[in-house]
N, C-alpha and C positions, 0 to 999 in steps of 0.2 A: 870271552863271555858274551852271552846274548842278554838282551834286556827284556825283562818282564814288565817293566814300568809302563811302557806305552808302546804301541805299535805305530804311533803317529809321529812321523818325522817331518819337519819343515826346514826350509833354508833360512838360516838366521845366524845369530852371534852366540858363541859359547860364553856363559857367565861364570863358569865353575873354576876357571884357573888359567886355561891356555889363552883365553881372550881372542881366539881366532874368529874370523868373520866369514860370512857367505859360505856356510857349510851345513850339512844336515845336523839338526839339533832336535832334542825332545824336551818336553816340559817336565820339570821336577816338582813344581809347586809355586806358590806365590812368594815373592819377597815382600815382607810387610815392614814398613818403617814409618814412624811418625804419622800414622793414619793414611799412608799411601800404599799402593800395591803395584808390583811390576812382575812380569813373568820370569821365572828362574829357569833358564834354558841351559842345556849341556850337550856337548858333542859326544859321540860314542867313545872316543879315547878317554875323555875325562870321566864319563859315567863308569866305564870299566875300572878305572883307577879308584874311584870312590867306592864302588861295590867291593873291590878287593880289600880296601882299607876297612870297610865296615865288616866284612866277613872275618878278617883277622881279629877285630874287636869282639865280635859276637862269639868267636871260638875261644876267647880268653887269651889271645896272643898279646903281642906288644900293644901297649896303650900309649896315649900321648904322654910325653915326659912330665908335663905339669900335673897329671892325674896321680893322686896318691891315695892309697887305700884299695880295698877290694871292690870290684864291681859286683852288683847284683842285677838280676834281670829286671827288677822294678826300679832301679836307680837310673833315672833319666836326666839327672842334673849335669850341667856342663861343669868342667873344672873351673876353679876360680882363676881369673886372669891376674897375673902379677906384673908389676913394672910396666903398666900400660898408662900412657899419658893421654888425657882427653883434651881436645881443643877447648879453649875458653870462649 
C-alpha cells in the first residue's frame, strides 16, 4: 500500500505499535491527553497495517470482538471497554 496521508517522512520513532526507532516515520496527528500534545508518528509498516485494518472495517468485514451491534456510517463511537482497571 502507498500512503496518501503525507508525503513528508522524517527519521524518528514509531508510536503505533512496533516502537522501532531511528527509521522513516510520518505524522498521523496529535496525541492529546490531559491538556498536553505530542506528535503521533508511524512507520510505513505500521501505517499499512492500520490502513488494512481500517479498510476491512469500512467494508463491513470483521470488527473488534468487543463491538456488538451493526455499524452505521454515522456511528463513530468506540466500543465500551470491559474489564479495564484504572490506576488509583
